[in-house]
Residue, then its C-alpha position, 0 to 999 in steps of 0.5 A: m530510522s525513519l522512512v517516511e517523515i510528514s510534517d503539517m501536511k494539508r490537502h484542501y480542495v476549493m469548491p464553489s461553496e466551501t473549502v474541503k479540508a481532506l487533510d488538515g495538518i498531518d504529522l506522521n513519522i514511520d520507521k523502516g519495517e513498521r506496519i501501519i494501519l490507517l483507520g477512520p470513517s469514510g471521509s476522514g482523509k485515509t485514502t487522501l493521505l495514502n495517495c499523498v504518500a504515494a505521490l499520486d496526489n499533491p499536498t496543498a502544504g506541508k513537508y514530506t521526506f522519504e529516506g531523508h529526501e524531499v518527495p517531488r510534487g507538482h512534477s508528474e515525471k519526477m513523481t512517477s519515477f519516485r513511485r516506480e523506485n520506491i512504492g508498491y500498491v495493492f488495491q481493493f480490486f485485484n487489477l490483474l491482467q486476465d489474459l496473462t497467467v499468474l506467473e506472467n502477471i508477475l513477470l510483466i511488472q518486473e519487465l516494467s521495472d528492472g527486467r524479468d527474473k523468473n526465479r525471483a517471480l517464482e520465489l515470490l509466488k512461493l512466498v504467498g503460497l501460490e507455487g502450484e498456480v503459476d500457469r493458471f489464469p486469474g479467472e481460474i483462481s479464487g478472489g483470495q488467491q488473486q489478492r495474493v497474486a496482487i501482493a506478490r506482484s507488488l513485491a516484484k520490484s522490491p519496493k521500500l514501502l507497500l501501500g494497501d487501500e482496503l485490500t481485503g474489502n472484497l473478501d470474506s473474513a476467513t479469506s481476509t485472515k489468510v491474505m493478511e497473514v500472507l502479507v505480514k509474512a511476505c513483508e517481514a521476509e522482504e523487509i518492507t514497510v507497510i501502510m494500509v487503509t481499512h474500515d475493518e477494526s479486526l485487521a488492527k492485530y496485523a499492524t505494529r501501529v494503528v493511526r486513527l483519522d477523523s476530519g482530516k486530522i490524526i486523533s490517535d496513534e498507538k503501538v500494537n502489542n503483538 
C-alpha cells in the first residue's frame, strides 16, 4: 500500500534574472516499509524534495497525498499538525539539547507530542544500543552515539515516515556504518518508512530503493537487492 504518492511535483523559485526549477515534475510513489535513498549532486533537488515531503516547503505545483489524503499546503498550522502527527526528522547536525540528559532529550519530544512515557523512551534507547548512556549529557558521548540518540528521539512520537538529511555527513565511515545499521534495525522494528538524502553512494546498500535526481528530475529509480 502506498504511503506517499507524488505526481508532477514542481518547486520553482522566481529570481530577478531567471526561474530556478529546483523540482521540475517529480513522480514518486513510496510503499509502507520501504527505505528510500535519494542520491544526486548538489543542487539536484534532493533536499527540496525532502522538505516538500515533510511539508516544510510548499510545492509550486503538483499533487501530494499521504495515506490517500492530500497533504495541506499554504496553511502553516495544518502543515505543522501534519508533521507532528506523521513525520520524524533526523538532521546532519544532531540538534540535541546539551543541558538535558540522553533520556531527557527523548522525554521532551514525547511531552511535545503524546505525553511522557519513560518505559517507551528506555525501550527506544535500548533499540539503538544506548541503554547504558541514559543519564549522560550529549557532550559526554561520541558523535555517533549522539546521532543514535537523535534517531531514538525521532522515533519517540512513532512517526509513519522518517526523513534523514545527510544524517551521516559528520561521521567517519566506521561510525556511519554503525548508525545506519541501527537505523535500519530500529525502523524495521517500528515498521517505519524511511526517506534519506545523501551524497554517499556507499549508503545505498541500506536502502530498498535508490532514487537518483539531477536538475530537479528523477533520472533513475531502482530497487536494491539486499
